[in-house]
C-alpha positions as CSV (number, residue, x, y, z in Angstrom):
1,X,50.9,-145.5,-56.3
2,X,49.0,-144.1,-59.2
3,X,45.4,-143.2,-58.5
4,X,42.9,-144.8,-61.0
5,X,41.2,-142.2,-63.1
6,X,37.4,-141.9,-62.7
7,X,35.4,-142.3,-65.8
8,X,32.2,-140.3,-66.2
9,X,29.4,-141.0,-68.7
10,X,27.3,-138.0,-69.8
11,X,23.9,-138.2,-71.6
12,X,21.7,-135.2,-72.3
13,X,18.1,-135.5,-73.4
14,X,18.0,-132.1,-75.3
15,X,14.2,-132.1,-75.5
16,X,13.5,-132.8,-71.8
17,X,11.2,-130.2,-70.3
18,X,10.3,-128.5,-73.6
19,X,6.6,-129.2,-72.9
20,X,6.6,-127.5,-69.5
21,X,5.9,-123.9,-70.4
22,X,3.6,-125.1,-73.2
23,X,1.5,-126.9,-70.7
24,X,2.0,-130.3,-72.2
25,X,2.9,-132.0,-68.9
26,X,5.6,-134.1,-70.6
27,X,8.1,-134.2,-73.5
28,X,8.1,-137.9,-74.5
29,X,6.0,-137.6,-77.7
30,X,8.4,-136.7,-80.6
31,X,5.6,-135.3,-82.8
32,X,4.7,-132.9,-80.0
33,X,8.3,-131.9,-79.7
34,X,8.6,-131.2,-83.5
35,X,5.5,-129.0,-83.2
36,X,6.9,-127.1,-80.2
37,X,10.2,-126.5,-82.0
38,X,8.3,-125.1,-85.1
39,X,6.4,-122.8,-82.8
40,X,9.7,-121.5,-81.4
41,X,9.6,-123.1,-78.0
42,X,13.0,-123.0,-76.2
43,X,14.9,-126.1,-75.4
44,X,15.6,-125.7,-71.7
45,X,17.5,-128.9,-70.9
46,X,20.8,-127.9,-72.5
47,X,20.8,-124.7,-70.3
48,X,20.1,-126.8,-67.2
49,X,22.8,-129.3,-68.1
50,X,25.2,-126.4,-68.6
51,X,24.5,-125.2,-65.1
52,X,25.7,-128.5,-63.8
53,X,28.6,-129.2,-66.1
54,X,30.1,-125.7,-65.8
55,X,31.4,-126.9,-62.4
56,X,33.4,-129.5,-64.3
57,X,34.5,-126.8,-66.8
58,X,35.9,-124.8,-63.9
59,X,37.9,-127.8,-62.6
60,X,39.2,-128.5,-66.1
61,X,40.2,-124.8,-66.6
62,X,42.1,-124.7,-63.3
63,X,44.0,-127.8,-64.2
64,X,45.0,-126.4,-67.6
65,X,46.2,-123.3,-65.8
66,X,48.4,-125.4,-63.6
67,X,46.3,-125.1,-60.4
68,X,45.9,-128.7,-59.3
69,X,43.8,-127.7,-56.3
70,X,42.0,-130.5,-54.4
71,X,41.6,-132.6,-57.6
72,X,45.4,-132.9,-58.1
73,X,46.4,-134.0,-61.6
74,X,43.4,-134.5,-63.8
75,X,41.9,-137.7,-62.4
76,X,38.9,-138.1,-64.6
77,X,37.8,-138.6,-68.2
78,X,34.4,-138.1,-69.7
79,X,32.6,-140.4,-72.2
80,X,29.8,-138.5,-73.8
81,X,26.8,-139.2,-76.0
82,X,27.3,-137.6,-79.5
83,X,26.0,-134.4,-80.8
84,X,23.2,-132.6,-79.0
85,X,23.0,-135.5,-76.6
86,X,26.1,-134.3,-74.8
87,X,29.1,-133.8,-77.0
88,X,28.0,-130.3,-78.3
89,X,27.6,-128.9,-74.8
90,X,30.9,-130.3,-73.5
91,X,32.7,-128.7,-76.6
92,X,31.0,-125.4,-75.8
93,X,32.3,-125.6,-72.2
94,X,35.8,-126.7,-73.5
95,X,35.6,-129.9,-71.5
96,X,37.6,-132.7,-73.2
97,X,35.7,-135.9,-73.9
98,X,35.6,-139.1,-75.8
99,X,32.4,-139.8,-77.8
100,X,30.5,-143.0,-78.0
101,X,29.6,-144.4,-81.4
102,X,25.8,-144.2,-81.5
103,X,24.7,-143.9,-85.2
104,X,21.1,-143.0,-84.3
105,X,21.9,-140.0,-82.2
106,X,20.5,-137.4,-84.6
107,X,17.0,-138.2,-83.5
108,X,17.7,-138.2,-79.8
109,X,15.1,-140.8,-79.0
110,X,14.5,-143.0,-76.0
111,X,16.3,-145.8,-78.0
112,X,19.3,-143.6,-78.4
113,X,19.5,-142.9,-74.7
114,X,19.3,-146.6,-73.9
115,X,21.9,-147.5,-76.5
116,X,24.4,-144.8,-75.3
117,X,23.8,-145.9,-71.6
118,X,24.4,-149.5,-72.5
119,X,27.7,-148.7,-74.3
120,X,28.9,-146.6,-71.4
121,X,28.1,-149.5,-69.0
122,X,30.1,-151.8,-71.2
123,X,33.0,-149.4,-71.3
124,X,33.1,-149.3,-67.5
125,X,32.0,-145.8,-66.5
126,X,32.2,-145.2,-62.7
127,X,29.4,-142.6,-62.8
128,X,26.7,-142.0,-65.4
129,X,25.5,-138.4,-65.3
130,X,22.3,-137.8,-67.3
131,X,20.0,-134.8,-67.8
132,X,16.3,-135.3,-68.4
133,X,13.0,-136.1,-66.8
134,X,11.1,-139.2,-65.6
135,X,11.0,-140.6,-69.1
136,X,14.8,-140.3,-69.4
137,X,15.2,-141.9,-65.9
138,X,13.1,-144.9,-67.1
139,X,15.3,-145.3,-70.2
140,X,18.5,-145.2,-68.0
141,X,16.9,-147.7,-65.6
142,X,16.0,-150.1,-68.4
143,X,19.5,-149.8,-69.9
144,X,21.8,-150.2,-66.9
145,X,19.6,-151.1,-63.9
146,X,21.5,-150.9,-60.7
147,X,24.8,-151.9,-62.3
148,X,26.1,-148.4,-62.7
149,X,26.0,-145.5,-60.2
150,X,24.1,-142.5,-61.7
151,X,23.4,-138.9,-60.9
152,X,20.4,-137.1,-62.5
153,X,20.3,-133.4,-63.6
154,X,16.7,-132.4,-63.4
155,X,15.3,-131.0,-66.6
156,X,11.9,-132.6,-67.1
157,X,8.3,-131.5,-66.6
158,X,6.8,-133.6,-63.8
159,X,9.9,-135.0,-62.1
160,X,8.5,-137.6,-59.7
161,X,11.6,-139.8,-59.6
162,X,14.1,-139.7,-56.8
163,X,17.3,-140.1,-58.9
164,X,17.7,-136.3,-59.5
165,X,19.4,-133.6,-57.6
166,X,17.1,-130.8,-56.3
167,X,18.4,-128.5,-59.0
168,X,21.2,-128.5,-61.7
169,X,23.6,-126.4,-59.7
170,X,23.5,-128.8,-56.8
171,X,24.0,-131.7,-59.2
172,X,27.2,-129.9,-60.3
173,X,28.3,-129.4,-56.7
174,X,27.8,-133.1,-56.0
175,X,29.7,-134.1,-59.1
176,X,32.6,-131.8,-58.4
177,X,32.7,-133.0,-54.8
178,X,32.9,-136.6,-56.0
179,X,35.8,-135.8,-58.2
180,X,37.5,-134.0,-55.4
181,X,37.2,-137.1,-53.2
182,X,34.6,-135.8,-50.8
183,X,32.7,-138.4,-48.8
184,X,29.7,-139.6,-50.7
185,X,27.3,-142.5,-50.4
186,X,25.2,-144.5,-52.8
187,X,21.4,-144.9,-52.4
188,X,18.8,-147.1,-54.2
189,X,16.3,-144.5,-55.5
190,X,12.9,-144.9,-57.1
191,X,12.2,-144.3,-60.8
192,X,8.5,-143.1,-61.1
193,X,6.6,-142.0,-64.1
194,X,3.1,-141.6,-65.6
195,X,2.3,-142.4,-69.2
196,X,1.6,-139.2,-71.1
197,X,-1.7,-140.6,-72.3
198,X,-2.8,-140.8,-68.7
199,X,-1.8,-137.4,-67.6
200,X,-5.2,-135.9,-67.8
201,X,-6.8,-138.7,-65.8
202,X,-7.8,-137.8,-62.2
203,X,-7.2,-141.1,-60.6
204,X,-3.8,-142.1,-62.1
205,X,-0.8,-142.1,-59.7
206,X,2.9,-142.4,-60.7
207,X,4.0,-146.0,-61.3
208,X,7.2,-147.5,-59.9
209,X,9.4,-148.6,-62.8
210,X,12.5,-149.7,-60.9
211,X,15.4,-148.4,-59.0
212,X,18.8,-146.8,-59.8
213,X,21.9,-146.6,-57.6
214,X,22.4,-142.9,-57.1
215,X,25.3,-140.8,-55.9
216,X,24.3,-139.0,-52.7
217,X,25.8,-136.4,-50.4
218,X,23.0,-136.8,-48.0
219,X,21.3,-133.5,-48.6
220,X,20.9,-132.5,-52.3
221,X,18.8,-135.3,-53.8
222,X,15.1,-134.8,-54.3
223,X,12.8,-137.4,-52.8
224,X,10.2,-139.3,-54.8
225,X,6.6,-138.2,-55.0
226,X,4.6,-139.9,-52.3
227,X,1.0,-141.0,-52.5
228,X,-1.5,-138.3,-53.2
229,X,-2.4,-136.3,-50.1
230,X,-4.8,-134.1,-52.0
231,X,-7.9,-136.2,-51.7
232,X,-10.3,-136.8,-48.8
233,X,-11.9,-134.6,-46.2
234,X,-8.9,-132.5,-45.3
235,X,-8.4,-131.3,-48.9
236,X,-12.1,-130.6,-49.2
237,X,-12.1,-128.4,-46.1
238,X,-9.0,-126.5,-47.3
239,X,-10.6,-126.1,-50.8
240,X,-13.8,-124.7,-49.3
241,X,-11.8,-122.2,-47.1
242,X,-9.8,-121.1,-50.2
243,X,-13.0,-120.5,-52.2
244,X,-14.5,-118.4,-49.4
245,X,-11.4,-116.2,-49.4
246,X,-11.7,-115.5,-53.1
247,X,-12.5,-111.9,-53.8
248,X,-14.8,-110.4,-56.5
249,X,-13.0,-109.5,-59.8
250,X,-9.7,-111.0,-58.6
251,X,-8.0,-113.4,-60.9
252,X,-6.7,-116.7,-59.5
253,X,-4.0,-118.7,-61.3
254,X,-4.4,-122.2,-59.9
255,X,-1.7,-124.8,-60.3
256,X,-1.8,-128.6,-60.7
257,X,-2.2,-131.1,-57.8
258,X,-4.7,-133.0,-55.8
259,X,-5.4,-130.2,-53.3
260,X,-5.8,-127.5,-55.9
261,X,-7.9,-129.9,-58.0
262,X,-10.4,-129.9,-55.1
263,X,-10.8,-126.1,-55.5
264,X,-11.5,-126.4,-59.2
265,X,-13.9,-129.3,-58.6
266,X,-15.9,-127.5,-56.0
267,X,-16.1,-124.3,-58.1
268,X,-17.4,-126.4,-61.0
269,X,-20.0,-128.0,-58.8
270,X,-21.1,-124.7,-57.2
271,X,-21.5,-122.9,-60.5
272,X,-24.4,-123.4,-62.9
273,X,-24.5,-121.1,-65.9
274,X,-27.7,-119.1,-65.6
275,X,-28.4,-119.1,-69.3
276,X,-28.1,-122.9,-69.9
277,X,-28.3,-124.5,-66.4
278,X,-25.1,-126.4,-67.3
279,X,-22.2,-126.8,-64.9
280,X,-19.1,-124.7,-65.5
281,X,-16.4,-126.5,-67.4
282,X,-14.0,-128.6,-65.3
283,X,-10.5,-127.5,-64.6
284,X,-7.5,-129.8,-65.1
285,X,-5.9,-132.1,-62.6
286,X,-2.3,-131.6,-63.8
287,X,-2.6,-128.3,-65.7
288,X,-2.8,-124.6,-64.7
289,X,-6.2,-123.0,-64.8
290,X,-7.3,-119.4,-64.3
291,X,-10.4,-118.4,-62.5
292,X,-12.3,-115.1,-62.1
293,X,-15.5,-114.7,-60.2
294,X,-15.9,-118.4,-59.8
295,X,-15.6,-119.3,-63.5
296,X,-12.7,-120.7,-65.5
297,X,-11.5,-118.1,-67.9
298,X,-8.4,-120.0,-69.0
299,X,-8.2,-123.8,-69.0
300,X,-4.9,-125.7,-69.1
301,X,-3.1,-122.5,-69.8
302,X,0.4,-122.3,-71.2
303,X,3.1,-119.8,-70.2
304,X,2.3,-117.3,-72.9
305,X,-1.4,-117.3,-72.0
306,X,-0.5,-116.7,-68.4
307,X,1.8,-113.8,-69.3
308,X,-0.9,-112.2,-71.4
309,X,-3.3,-112.7,-68.5
310,X,-1.1,-111.1,-65.8
311,X,-0.6,-108.1,-68.1
312,X,-4.4,-107.8,-68.6
313,X,-5.6,-107.7,-64.9
314,X,-4.3,-105.8,-61.9
315,X,-5.6,-108.0,-59.1
316,X,-4.1,-111.5,-59.3
317,X,-3.2,-114.3,-56.9
318,X,-1.3,-117.6,-57.6
319,X,-2.6,-120.7,-55.7
320,X,-0.2,-123.6,-55.7
321,X,0.4,-126.8,-53.7
322,X,3.7,-128.7,-53.2
323,X,4.3,-132.2,-54.4
324,X,3.8,-134.7,-51.6
325,X,7.0,-136.3,-50.4
326,X,9.6,-134.1,-52.1
327,X,8.1,-130.7,-51.3
328,X,8.5,-129.0,-54.7
329,X,6.3,-125.9,-54.9
330,X,7.4,-124.4,-58.3
331,X,9.4,-125.8,-61.2
332,X,8.0,-129.3,-61.1
333,X,4.9,-129.8,-63.3
334,X,3.9,-126.2,-63.2
335,X,6.6,-124.5,-65.4
336,X,3.9,-122.5,-67.0
337,X,4.0,-120.3,-63.9
338,X,7.3,-118.9,-65.0
339,X,9.8,-116.5,-63.3
340,X,8.4,-113.5,-65.3
341,X,4.8,-114.4,-64.4
342,X,5.8,-114.8,-60.7
343,X,7.6,-111.5,-60.6
344,X,4.7,-109.7,-62.3
345,X,2.3,-111.0,-59.7
346,X,4.6,-110.8,-56.8
347,X,5.5,-113.4,-54.1
348,X,3.2,-111.7,-51.6
349,X,0.3,-112.8,-53.8
350,X,1.3,-116.5,-53.8
351,X,-1.0,-118.6,-51.6
352,X,0.0,-122.2,-50.7
353,X,-2.7,-124.8,-50.1
354,X,-1.7,-128.1,-48.6
355,X,-3.1,-130.6,-46.1
356,X,-1.5,-131.2,-42.8
357,X,-0.8,-134.8,-43.9
358,X,1.2,-133.5,-46.9
359,X,3.2,-131.1,-44.7
360,X,3.9,-133.9,-42.2
361,X,5.2,-136.0,-45.0
362,X,8.0,-133.4,-45.6
363,X,9.4,-134.1,-42.2
364,X,10.0,-130.5,-41.3
365,X,12.2,-129.9,-44.4
366,X,11.5,-126.7,-46.3
367,X,9.6,-126.7,-49.6
368,X,11.7,-126.3,-52.7
369,X,11.6,-124.2,-55.9
370,X,13.5,-124.8,-59.1
371,X,12.2,-122.4,-61.7
372,X,15.3,-122.5,-63.9
373,X,16.1,-118.9,-62.9
374,X,18.5,-118.7,-59.9
375,X,17.5,-115.1,-59.1
376,X,13.8,-116.1,-59.1
377,X,14.6,-119.0,-56.9
378,X,16.3,-116.7,-54.4
379,X,13.4,-114.2,-54.6
380,X,10.9,-116.9,-53.7
381,X,12.7,-118.0,-50.5
382,X,11.1,-117.1,-47.3
383,X,8.2,-118.0,-45.0
384,X,4.6,-118.4,-46.2
385,X,1.3,-118.7,-44.4
386,X,-0.6,-121.9,-45.2
387,X,-4.3,-121.7,-44.2
388,X,-6.0,-125.1,-43.5
389,X,-9.3,-123.4,-42.6
390,X,-10.2,-119.9,-41.5
391,X,-9.1,-120.4,-37.9
392,X,-6.2,-122.8,-38.5
393,X,-3.0,-122.0,-40.2
394,X,0.8,-122.6,-40.2
395,X,3.9,-120.7,-41.3
396,X,6.2,-122.8,-43.5
397,X,9.6,-122.2,-45.0
398,X,10.3,-122.2,-48.7
399,X,13.9,-122.5,-49.9
């Protein structure tokens, strides 16, 4: 009996994540994207998609060479979005594919994503693999709902949704496993997002936009962001303890998040400029700020500014918190703190601030990193001390 070929749909948002290192917190605004491209910002999504799809390239190459392996005869076909939305990458990897007719694909807009997804649904794909961020997940959700099983390759900035693998390589492992017939399940997963116009607002939480049916191997999908554990008395106690540990003339790179925001807020309240009597400028809720001697010296810094900073000072620490629920420490919403910045500062100078409630929400699972650099991710693995207050701490695993 002939086995039915599996049909894979593939859509790449080539601009997903481009705003990360630039400190823009999202990449849904096309005018901002054009500006970033003119400034020479790198498109990171194609590289992340390649990390996943190279696993399929390996399968294809082995079949061409006559090694049937666990896949047997080629049992799959790929239907790709055109041009930079998928076709170009598959051609680069020498993966045969059919291409959907999507005449607007030159712009690679949200409408193009939705149109391609709808066509793939109509043509009966068994699995829709897409690469992007929360905005892309919303587009896919609007186009196909729960009618098509999907798998997300993470490439966005914030990444609050639960339809993505923990990193692109693991997405490739899952996809290859599915093609090889390994046991998989299907889970209804949340699609969450924050409108870019609201990203600087302190009191805005991610909104649930719907659900997607997601391929799962039970271990490599990221969880959705949970409610903010960075507010309240626990976060205030932790923030005060962190401020008391700050040393004179040291530079502190402070990442986004509710717990780290408390540090920035308290520093602002405690500091009145002697010459004017005015309070110090506020830090950002979802940006990266740099503090020295209790004052913000860089507000909402981008990666280039951080790189210049770490090369200008010799005593530097990085203060970060993980995302509640999914446990991501680096590589989600703080891409400005890049692999080269991390290596320059050193992992021993990374301080994690988190409430006990946030750690409890991780259920004992380790925190994650997904910096886009496999060597940096490996370097960051290990055990870190988390100080709740001066006499209360815990050791927690990353990686």
